[in-house]
C-alpha positions in Angstrom: 71.3 94.7 76.6 71.1 96.6 73.3 73.7 98.9 72.1 73.2 101.6 69.5 76.3 102.9 67.6 76.5 106.2 65.6 79.2 108.0 63.7 79.6 111.0 61.4 80.6 111.3 57.8 84.2 111.9 59.0 83.9 108.9 61.3 87.4 107.8 62.7 86.8 104.3 61.0 88.0 105.7 57.7 91.5 104.6 58.4 93.0 102.4 61.3 93.8 104.7 64.2 97.0 104.6 66.3 95.3 105.5 69.5 91.9 104.7 70.7 90.1 106.7 73.5 87.2 105.1 75.5 85.1 107.5 77.4 82.1 106.2 79.4 79.6 108.8 80.4 76.5 108.9 82.5 74.7 112.3 83.1 77.9 114.4 82.7 76.6 117.1 80.4 78.4 119.7 82.3 81.9 118.2 81.9 82.0 116.0 78.7 82.9 118.8 76.3 86.0 119.6 78.2 86.9 115.9 78.3 86.5 115.7 74.5 88.3 118.9 73.8 91.3 117.6 75.8 91.5 114.7 73.3 91.1 116.9 70.2 94.0 119.0 71.6 96.5 116.1 71.9 97.9 116.9 68.5 97.5 113.2 67.6 95.4 113.2 64.4 95.3 109.4 64.0 93.0 109.0 67.1 89.6 107.6 67.4 87.2 108.6 70.2 84.5 106.1 71.4 82.0 107.6 73.8 79.7 105.1 75.6 76.6 106.9 76.8 75.6 104.6 79.6 71.9 105.6 79.7 72.2 109.3 80.4 69.0 111.1 81.1 70.4 114.7 81.2 71.5 116.8 78.3 74.6 114.6 77.7 73.2 113.2 74.4 72.7 116.7 72.9 76.3 117.7 73.9 77.7 114.6 72.2 75.6 115.2 69.0 77.5 118.4 68.5 80.7 116.3 68.0 79.1 113.4 66.1 81.4 114.0 63.1 84.5 113.6 65.3 83.6 110.8 67.7 81.8 107.5 67.7 78.9 107.3 70.1 77.7 104.1 71.4 74.3 104.3 73.4 73.2 101.7 75.9 70.8 101.4 78.9 72.7 102.1 82.2 74.9 99.1 83.2 77.8 100.7 85.1 81.2 101.9 84.0 83.0 98.5 83.9 80.4 97.3 81.2 80.5 100.6 79.4 84.4 100.5 79.2 84.2 96.9 77.9 81.6 97.9 75.3 83.9 100.8 74.3 87.0 98.4 74.3 85.3 96.1 71.9 84.9 98.9 69.4 88.5 100.0 69.5 90.9 99.3 66.7 93.9 101.3 67.7 97.3 99.9 68.7 97.0 101.8 72.1 94.1 102.5 74.2 93.4 105.2 76.7 90.4 105.6 79.1 89.2 108.9 80.2 86.3 109.7 82.6 83.8 112.2 81.5 84.5 114.6 84.2 88.2 114.6 83.9 90.5 115.7 81.1 93.9 115.0 79.6 96.8 117.4 79.9 98.6 118.4 76.5 101.4 116.2 75.3 100.0 113.0 77.0 99.8 110.9 73.8 103.1 112.1 72.3 105.2 111.1 75.2 103.4 108.0 76.3 103.4 106.5 72.8 107.1 107.4 72.5 107.7 105.3 75.5 105.7 102.3 74.4 107.2 102.6 70.9 110.7 102.3 72.3 110.0 99.0 74.2 107.6 96.6 72.4 107.6 94.3 75.5 106.1 96.9 77.6 102.4 96.6 78.2 101.4 100.1 79.6 102.7 103.5 80.6 101.5 105.0 83.9 102.0 108.7 85.0 101.0 111.3 87.7 97.9 113.4 87.7 96.7 116.7 89.1 93.7 116.9 91.5 91.2 119.6 90.8 88.2 121.0 92.4 84.7 121.0 90.9 85.5 124.2 89.0 88.8 122.8 87.6 91.2 124.7 89.8 94.3 122.5 90.6 94.5 121.6 94.4 97.3 119.0 94.4 99.8 117.3 92.1 100.1 113.6 92.7 103.5 111.8 92.0 102.9 108.3 92.9 106.2 107.0 91.8 107.7 108.6 95.0 106.1 106.0 97.3 105.9 103.3 94.6 109.0 103.4 92.2 108.4 99.9 90.8 105.1 99.1 89.1 105.1 95.4 89.9 102.4 93.0 91.4 103.2 94.0 95.0 102.9 97.7 94.3 99.4 97.3 92.7 98.3 95.1 95.6 99.8 97.3 98.5 99.9 100.9 97.2 97.2 100.7 94.6 98.4 103.6 92.6 95.9 103.1 89.7 94.4 105.9 87.8 93.1 104.8 84.4 93.0 108.2 82.8 96.8 108.6 83.6 97.7 105.5 81.6 98.1 104.4 78.0 97.6 100.6 77.4 98.7 98.4 74.5 95.3 97.1 73.3 96.5 93.4 73.0 97.1 93.2 76.8 93.5 94.4 77.6 92.1 91.9 75.2 94.3 89.1 76.7 92.8 89.6 80.2 89.2 90.2 78.9 89.0 93.9 79.9 87.2 95.0 83.1 85.3 92.7 85.5 81.5 93.5 84.9 80.8 92.6 88.6 82.8 95.5 90.0 80.9 98.8 90.0 83.9 100.4 91.7 87.7 99.4 92.2 87.7 97.9 88.7 90.9 99.8 87.9 92.9 98.1 90.7 91.4 94.7 89.7 92.5 95.2 86.2 96.0 96.1 87.1 96.3 93.1 89.3 95.1 90.7 86.6 97.4 92.4 84.1 100.3 91.9 86.3 99.5 88.3 87.0 99.3 87.7 83.3 102.9 89.1 82.7 102.1 92.7 81.7 104.9 95.1 82.5 104.3 98.8 83.3 106.6 101.9 83.3 106.4 105.3 85.0 106.3 108.5 82.9 107.3 110.9 85.8 104.9 113.8 84.9 101.3 114.6 85.2 99.2 113.8 82.2 95.6 113.9 83.6 93.5 116.4 85.6 91.3 114.4 88.0 88.1 116.4 89.0 86.8 115.9 92.6 83.3 117.0 93.0 80.3 116.1 95.3 78.6 114.1 92.5 81.5 111.6 91.7 80.6 107.9 92.4 83.5 107.4 94.8 82.3 110.3 97.1 78.5 109.4 96.8 78.8 105.8 97.6 81.6 105.2 100.2 80.0 102.0 101.4 80.1 100.7 97.8 83.9 101.4 97.7 84.3 99.2 100.8 82.2 96.4 99.2 83.9 96.3 95.8 87.5 96.9 97.1 87.0 93.9 99.5 85.6 91.9 96.5 88.7 92.7 94.5 91.0 91.2 97.3 88.8 88.2 97.5 88.9 87.6 93.8 92.6 88.2 93.8 93.6 85.7 96.6 91.3 83.1 95.1 93.2 83.3 91.9 95.7 80.3 91.6 98.1 82.3 89.7 99.0 84.4 92.8 102.5 83.5 93.8 102.9 81.9 97.3 105.2 84.7 98.6 102.3 87.2 97.9 99.8 85.1 99.5 101.8 84.9 102.7 101.3 88.6 103.2 97.5 88.5 102.7 96.8 89.5 106.3 99.0 92.7 106.0 97.6 93.6 102.8 94.0 93.4 104.0 94.9 95.2 107.2 96.3 98.2 105.2 93.5 98.0 102.6 90.8 98.0 105.4 92.5 101.0 107.1 92.4 103.0 103.8 88.8 102.1 103.4 88.1 103.4 106.9 90.0 106.6 106.2 88.2 107.0 102.9 84.8 106.8 104.7 86.2 109.4 107.2 87.3 111.7 104.5 83.9 111.8 102.6 82.2 112.5 105.9 80.9 109.2 107.1 82.5 109.0 110.5 80.1 106.4 111.9 80.9 104.0 109.0 84.6 104.7 109.2 84.5 103.6 113.0 82.8 100.4 112.0 85.4 99.8 109.4 88.2 100.3 112.0 86.8 97.3 113.9 87.4 95.2 110.7 90.9 96.8 110.5 91.8 95.7 114.1 90.8 92.1 113.2 93.8 92.0 110.7 96.4 93.6 113.0 99.2 91.6 114.4 100.0 94.4 117.0 98.6 95.4 120.2 96.0 98.1 120.7 98.5 101.0 121.3 100.6 100.2 118.1 97.4 99.6 116.0 95.8 102.8 117.2 98.9 104.8 116.6 99.4 103.2 113.2 95.8 104.2 112.2 96.5 107.8 113.4 99.8 108.0 111.5 98.2 106.9 108.3 94.9 108.8 108.6 97.0 111.9 109.1 99.3 111.2 106.1 96.5 110.5 103.8 94.5 113.4 105.0 97.4 115.8 104.3 98.0 114.2 100.9 94.4 114.8 100.1 94.9 118.5 100.8 92.9 118.6 104.0 93.8 119.7 107.5 95.4 116.9 109.6 93.8 118.3 112.7 90.5 117.0 111.4 91.7 113.5 112.3 91.5 114.4 116.0 87.6 113.7 115.7 88.6 110.1 115.0 90.6 109.4 118.2 87.6 108.1 120.0 87.2 105.4 117.3 90.9 104.5 117.6 90.4 104.1 121.3 87.5 101.6 120.9 89.9 99.2 119.1 90.9 97.9 122.6 89.3 95.7 125.3 87.8 98.7 127.3 90.5 99.0 130.0 89.9 102.6 131.3 93.5 103.2 132.4 94.9 102.0 129.2 92.4 104.0 127.3 93.2 107.3 129.1 96.8 106.7 128.5 96.2 106.0 124.9 94.1 109.1 124.5 96.8 111.2 125.9 99.4 109.8 123.6 97.3 110.2 120.5 96.4 113.7 121.1 99.9 114.5 122.1 101.2 113.0 118.7 98.8 115.2 116.9 99.5 118.3 118.9 103.3 118.1 119.1 105.1 115.2 117.4 103.5 115.6 114.1 105.0 119.1 113.8 108.5 117.7 114.5 108.0 115.2 111.7 107.3 118.1 109.3 110.4 120.0 108.5 108.3 122.9 107.2 106.3 123.4 110.4 107.6 126.4 112.4 105.3 125.6 115.3 107.0 122.5 116.9 108.7 124.2 119.8 105.7 126.2 120.6 103.5 123.2 120.5 106.0 121.4 122.8 106.0 124.3 125.2 102.2 124.6 125.5 101.4 120.8 125.5 100.0 119.0 128.5 102.8 118.6 131.0 104.7 115.2 131.0 107.3 114.2 133.4 110.8 113.4 131.8 110.2 109.6 132.0 106.8 109.9 130.4 108.2 112.2 127.7 111.1 109.9 126.8 108.9 106.8 126.8 106.3 108.5 124.6 108.9 109.9 122.1 110.7 106.6 122.1 107.5 104.8 121.2 106.8 107.2 118.3 110.4 106.6 117.1 109.9 102.8 117.3 106.4 102.8 115.5 106.6 105.5 112.9 105.9 104.6 109.3 109.5 105.2 108.3 112.6 105.9 110.5 112.5 109.4 111.7 115.5 111.7 110.5 118.2 112.2 113.1 117.8 115.9 112.8 114.2 115.6 114.0 115.4 114.1 117.3 118.1 116.8 117.5 115.5 119.5 117.1 113.2 117.9 119.8 115.9 117.4 122.3 117.1 121.1 121.9 113.6 122.4 122.4 112.9 120.0 125.2 116.1 121.5 126.9 115.2 125.1 126.3 111.7 124.8 127.4 112.6 123.2 130.6 111.4 119.8 130.1 115.0 118.4 130.8 117.8 120.1 132.9 121.3 120.6 131.6 122.4 117.9 133.9 120.2 115.4 132.0 121.8 115.7 128.6 122.9 112.1 128.6 119.2 110.9 128.6 118.9 111.8 124.9 121.0 108.7 124.2 118.1 106.5 124.9 116.2 108.3 122.0 119.1 107.9 119.7 119.7 104.2 120.4 115.9 103.6 119.8 116.3 105.3 116.4 119.4 103.3 115.7 117.3 100.1 116.2 114.4 101.2 114.2 116.7 102.3 111.3 118.5 99.0 111.4 115.3 97.0 111.2 114.2 99.0 108.2 117.6 98.7 106.4 118.2 102.5 106.5 121.8 102.5 107.1 122.4 106.1 106.7 120.1 107.0 109.6 121.3 104.1 111.5 124.9 105.3 111.3 124.0 108.9 112.2 121.9 107.6 115.2 124.8 105.4 116.4 127.3 108.3 116.2 124.8 110.4 118.3 124.4 107.6 120.8 128.2 107.4 121.3 128.4 111.2 121.6 125.8 111.5 124.4 126.0 108.0 125.9 129.5 108.0 127.2 128.5 109.2 130.5 128.0 106.4 133.0 124.5 107.8 134.0 123.4 107.1 130.4 124.3 103.4 130.4 121.3 102.0 132.4 118.9 103.8 130.1 120.8 102.5 127.0 120.9 99.0 128.2 117.2 99.1 129.2 116.3 100.5 125.7 118.4 97.9 123.9 116.6 95.0 126.0 113.2 96.5 125.1 114.1 96.7 121.4 115.4 93.1 121.5 112.2 91.9 123.1 110.0 93.6 120.5 112.1 92.1 117.7 111.6 88.6 119.2 107.9 89.0 119.7 107.4 90.4 116.0 108.8 87.2 114.6 
């Protein structure tokens, strides 16, 4: 593959730069100027910009020509972004390297703060940060702060949470060279693969807890146009990773769990970009990695689909269309399927609102939800408490119980029955190591469980929790 390089009279090669920026571009005439301008505006004069035109057939070449005195342009036949980035990386001479997609742009001050962090710790391999999601026109729709869920940027974080966003990072060039840059086989998911290989090689990362990038979402982006490609290459990344002899045995032991959540996220991604049929098919693969029964797996998918949909700025109610697919994860038992359907819809209609402190609709949703007798209601909420992604706050159970009493689901003489919910929450919090919630739940159990009528329910709940714990080992 032939490459063709060009630079202006004031080429950045006249002196060794501090920072090198690599921008791969393919048919992005509409956005590339904004991307370039965001680099020019960094107030970092000792910076080189290498744009790799990956066989563009639109007006990208003409736009780039307008800046030929300020950037280096490498032209090649279309080969994909991994190869384009590697070509650009080979041209870099700076101490630090940043990557920018042609439809995104840097926020002011990115280089100043991230170089300061790297300069302060010569052992640090890269700095990562948050980013802002925008629509096609550039209006910010959401701010992503990945350190909230992934405070430590270690191997397990890259593998499980995958918080990779190349444009939000700044790398020490020697580390990129050490691992050989990007895997040319990967047309997608190459950023996650790079982080995994860097981490295995000993590279360390640090958060800069601020947004440094605007990430533009539009209908023509590769990740939205080729959802099945995302599945293919994300799976390829995991296959390559687990075949690597450098992977620690402790990490390998969790392979099934990692593949389960990765497969679930891919199913959600297909759903999110509008390919519900492919999402349903991917869920069958997800089921094959699950260690739990149908009910738990279906609810786990519901919990995560709703969380990811909300995080993406979409309406969680959209997930209701996937409930039919969640039901098909089982063995076709009609009675169990009907019960599961009711439980999934009830979670979306009611319990989801209790989990959101900002939702004012919880009591109203409970009042107008399909009627459940007291035993069914306690069993269902108890199941949600046991299987939620994180322990539910004690005040959420307080709020639910007060509403359940005021709407007539329970009588004043049944106040003791709430002890069953608090002891369930106590067990869930203990299992997760959340001692604050566990202590508060225990105090509530003692407060409402002193009545002899409460004791059989508490004993029954404890036995159930104990059996679940034994079966999970």
